[in-house]
Structures are given as structure tokens and as C-alpha cells.
N, C-alpha and C positions, 0 to 999 in steps of 0.2 A: 073351450074358453075363448072369448073374443080377444084379439090382439090388442095390446095397449097402444094408445096413440101418443103422439108427441105432445099434444095438449095436456094429457094426464101427467106426463113426465114433468113438463114445465110447472104444472100446478103443484105437484108434490115437492119439487125442488124450490118453489117460491121464486121462479124467474119468469121472464117473458117467453113467449113462444119463439121469438127470433133468437134469443140467447140460447135456448135449448137446442135449436136447429144448428147454430154455429158450433156448438160443442160436439154434437152427435153426427153431423153431416160433413164435417171436415173443412169448414170454411177457414180461410186464411185470417179472418178477423176473430181473434181468440179473446174471451173474457178472462177475468182474473182466475188464477188457478183454484182458489177456494170455491169459487162459483162453479167452475168446470167440474170439480170433484163432486159437488153437491148434485149436479145434473147427472153425472155418470152413476152415482150411487142410486139415484131415483130410477134411472133407466134399468139398472140391475135388479132393483127390488120389484119393479113392475114387469120385468122380462121383455122390455121394449126391443124390437128389432128395427134398426134404421132402414129407411126406404132408399133403395139403390138409385132411383131416379133423382131423389132429392139430393143425395150425395154427389151425383154427377153435376147437378146444377151448381152446388156450392163449390165444388172443386174445379169446375170447367173441365172435368175429365171423368169418364165413366169407368176407366180401367178395363175396357173391352176391345178385343180385336175381332173383326168379322172376317171369316174365311169362306170363300166361295170356290167350290170345286165341281167338276163335272160328275164324278161318281166316287163316293167315299169308299165303296167296296173295291175299287181298282187300287192295287198295291202302289201304283205310281203316285196317286193322290194321297193315299194314307201315309206314304213316306214324307211327302211335302208337308202334310198336316202335322206330322211328328216334329218337323223342324220349326214350324210356326208355333206349336205348343211350347217347345223348348225356349224359343225367343220370348214368348209371352210370360213364361214362368220367371225368366230373368228380369223382365220389366214389371213384375208384380201385376200382371194382367190376366184376364180370362179370355178364352176363345169361344166365339159363337160360330156355328157351322151351318152352311147352306149347301145342299147338293142339288145341282140344276140340270143334269142330263145334257149339259152343253148348250142349253138354250139361252141366247142373249136376252130374250124377254124375261126368263126366270132370273137371270143374273141381275137385270135392272130391278126387279122386285126385291131381290135380296139386298142390293145396295140401298134401296129406299128404306127397307126394314131396319138395316143396321144404322143408317143415318138417323132414323127416328129414335133409335135407342142410344144415340149419341156415342156410337163406337169411336174410339180414338183413331183407329186406322182400319183399313179393309185390304185384304189380300185376295187377289183373283188368280187362280191357277186353272189352266185349261186352254186349249188351242183357240185362237181368235178365228173368225170366219169371214170370208169375203163373198160367201154365196149370196145370190140375188135374194133368196127367200129370207135372209137374215138382215137385209139392209135397214128395214124400218126398226127392227128391234135393236140393231147396233146403234142407230141414232138415238134411241131412247136411253140405252145404257150409257152412251157417251155424255148425254145431257145430264143424267142423274149423277154421274161421277164428277163432272165439272161443277155442278151445284154443291156437291159434298165437299170438294176441295176448296171452293171459294169460301165456304163456311168454316174452314180451318181443319178439315179432315186430311188424313194422309192415306195414300193408296200405293200398294205394291203389286205389280203385275208380272207374272212369269211368262217369259218368252217374247211376246210382241205387245206393243201398246194397244189399248182398246181402240177399235176402229172409230175414227171421228172425234176422239177426245182431244180437246184443245188446251186443257190446263197443263201447266208445267210446275206450278207451285204445289209442293206436297205430294208429288207424283214420281214414282220410281219404277223402272222396268229392269227386271233381272234377265239379262240377255243369255240365251242358251245357244251355243254354236251348232245347231242341228245340221245345217248344210255342210259345214266343214267336217264334222265328225262322220256323217254318212259317206262323204267322199273318201275319208280315211278307210272306212270299212270296205268300201267297194274296191279300193286299190289293193288292200290286203287279200281279199277273197279272189280277185283276178289273178294274183300271183300263183294261186294253187288250184284254181278251178278252170277247166276248159269247157265245162258245160254251159248251156245257156242260162241267163239270169232272168228271174221274174221278181217283180216288186209287188207286194200286196199292200195297198195303200188305202187310206181313208177317202172320203168323198172329196172331189176336187174343190178347192176353195178353203179348206182347212189349212191354216198357215203352217202348223207344226208338221203335218203330214206332207204338205207340198214341199217344204224346205228339205225334208229328208229324201224325198224322191229326187228333187233337183240335185242335191249333193251326191246321191248314189250314182245318178246318170253321169254327172261330171267326173266322178272318180273312175268309172268304167271307161269313159272317153280318154281320160289321161293315161289309162293303162293300155290303150289301143284296142279296146273291146267294143263290140256293138252295143247299142242302147238296150236296156232291159225292157221286156214287156211289162206293162203296168196293169194290174187288176185293181179296180176300185170297189170298195166294200165298206161295211160299217167300221168305224174307228174303235173297235172293241173286240173282245174275244169271240162273240157271236159272228161278227163280220169275218174274222180270220177263219172260223170254222166253215162258214159258207164257201169261202175261197178255197179252203183246203179240200172240200169235197169235189169241186170242179177240177182242181189240180190232180187229185188222186186218180180220177178217171183218165185224165190225159197221160199220166205217168204209167199207169198199168196197161192202157190200150196201145200206146205208141212206144212204150219202153223208152220214154223221153226223160233222161236224167236231167234234173234241174237244180240250180242253186237259187234258193228262195230268200228274199229279204222282206220281212214283215216290218213295217215302220214303227211298231212298238212291240214290246215283249208279250203283252196279253194277246195281241193278234197272232204272234208267232206260236204261242201256246195253243190257240184255237186251230191254227193250220195244222200243227203237229198232231193234235188229237183227231182231227178229221182224217188225216192221212193214215194214222194208225188204225182207225176203224175200218178202213178199206184195205188193210194189209200192206200198206206202204210204210216202210220203216226208215227212220232217220238214224244214222247217215248212210245206211246200206243202199237205199233206193233213190235218195235225194238228200240235199243238205239245206240247212235253214239257219238264218240269223235274225235277231230282233234288235231292239233299241231301248235303252233306259237302265237295264240291269236291276230290275226290281228284286226285292228281297226274297220273294217266293221262288225265285229260280234256284235257290240253294237245294230245293227238294225236287227239281225237275230233271227228268232223265229222258234222253241224253242231255248232258249239260249244254245249255244253250249259248252259242256265240252271240255277242251283243255289244252294245256301246254303253259303257258305264257313264252315268251322270250322278253327281253328288246331290241326290234329291233332298235329303234333310237340310243340307247347306243352302240349297235353293230356297227352301221354306224359310230358313232363318234370315236370309238376305231380304226376301220379300217382306218379312215382318219387321225389318229395320234393325236387326240384331247387330249388324256391323255395317261399316261404310263400304261402298263399292256396289256394283250391280251386274257383274258378269261372272260366269263360271266356265270351267273347261271339263273335258271328259277324256275317255280313252277307249280304244277298241279292245275287246276281250274275246279272243278266239278260243273256243272250247270244242267239245266232242261233236256237237251237231254239225260242224262244218269240216270235220275230218274226212279226207278222201280215203275210202277203203283201200287196203293194200292190193296192188295189182290192177287198180282201176285207173286208167289214163286220165279220167276226168278229175 
């Protein structure tokens, strides 16, 4: 059966098309209540379903929040998404999702798509990039966001501002103290570990990864320890696994006991899995810590030392649930960084 049209509703109710639209699409200009009742009864009789885009035009609000993440399968982003969803529910809004694999070019396309659908606000979660290969795409993303905000849109960004964005109206950044918290972790690990330190990090130029590397090195220096070696790899579990294979060979061949810091939890999980596949066990042969305290760590063994971040609250803040734009976290030392009894390291 073909869907009923607004014109058919107006005809059955005996009103103009404009009057039917005002009643059913939520305009602030309301006709008399008896006329509105007649329109609603006609719509019910015909099974008319209002057009969401027409409602958005009538109300100057679509009731939509656009959420852009790097990878929805990553527990870090799914936790932030849960916070955005909670805020949207409180605001009687729905969430549209785009997963972009961390590409600024795909983020720009997502912003343009959300703007075309008249999303009331857009949340962007994921590390910003200063890599040369991202310069052109960064400029395109910044221009798209500036245009969206000039047209009345609101943007919440997690971590760092979008590179090159100039707008300040309708734009908020939820600041995450990555550097400070990584320094706290380094100082605590330095208190109990005499072994050498290795940092498994993402590609140079990713702000979140770089902040955590800088903070960890600063914490070691403040504890009077030499700088850690830094291994660059993919900013995901696969990258951690690749780094773990290289570290496993080094640990088994040179009997080189290490304290490893992976700059996010999924990388730490990848490193640990690779070590285990080569017979290197945590914490017997090496120790490891991550960052973020993702929910899936509850089932990970040995329990992973990490830095807790309130990921859901970050999502809520980015979606405008409450005022303010910064969060804090804390170091969580667990089994993965325990030094075995009798081991001087």
C-alpha cells in the first residue's frame, strides 16, 4: 500500500496543506485546537507518517546528534558512544553514527552528511593528527566544521581541537589530561621497577599518542630514570601485536626483562597476546601497562595496569549534557605490573 501524503490528510480534514503541515510537523504557529484535532484524526485514519526532514524545517531542529568515531568496534569508542547516547536520550534526540578509521577526509565527509541532515550537534571522538599526509584533509575538515557552526550547529570534540578550525561559537573541546596522567603512571612504575622501559606508541603526529609518550618520558625523568625506548606502530590492537612479536624475540634471546607501556589498552592487549604466543608470560618475564581502562579489561588476564578515564562521562560532556569541558583520571596498578617475588626488577 502506498504511503499517504500530507495533501491527502489536508483534503480529508478540509484544511490547507500549510495548516496540515503546521499541525503534523511541529511548527510553533498552531491553528485552533478543533482544527488541529481534525487534522490529527485524518492523519490517523490514513496512517500518515510525518516526514522527518519537514519536521526539522518546521521546528528548526532535527532532534539528531551526529557522532564520529575512528572505530566503533574499539571499546574506547563504544564507551564514549554510550555516553553520547545517554546524553541524547535526556535531550530527546537520536544519534547518527559514522566510523571513519581515523581518516580526516572521511571525518569531513561525515560532517557534511550530518550537516545536510540538519543534525543539531556533532561529536568527534578520536585523536587529531599533525602528520603531513593529513594536512589537506585537516584543512577540509576544519572548513566544513566552521561552515556548520556558522549555520548554527554545535560541535563537541574529545581531546584536542580540530586542526585549523577557527570557529569558537558553538564549539567545545573536552580536554583529557593525557600527558599528566601518563607522567603519573611512569612515576608509579619507576618506584617498583628497575628494568628498562619501552613505550609502544602510535605513529608520530597523532596527538593523543604523542601526549602520552611525552608525559611518560617526563615522569621517568622526574623519577631520575633514563628515557624509555619508543616503538612506533599502528594505534590499534594489530599494531600492538606486531610490536609484541618484536619484543618477544628480544626478551627471549637476550633475557632482557622490560617494563612495557602501551599508549592505549587495545595496543597493550595486542602486545600481551603476541608475547604469550611466543612463550613470554606477563608478569613472569615482563610487565606491561596500558591507558584508558576500557570495560573489556574486566575479563583480561593478568589484570592490566592502566590509567582510568571516565569514558562515558567524556561522551556526555562532548554531547553537551552538562557544562564544563575537562575530565580527570587515575592510575590503576594491577597484576600485569607486579614484580615476581625474588625478582630485583
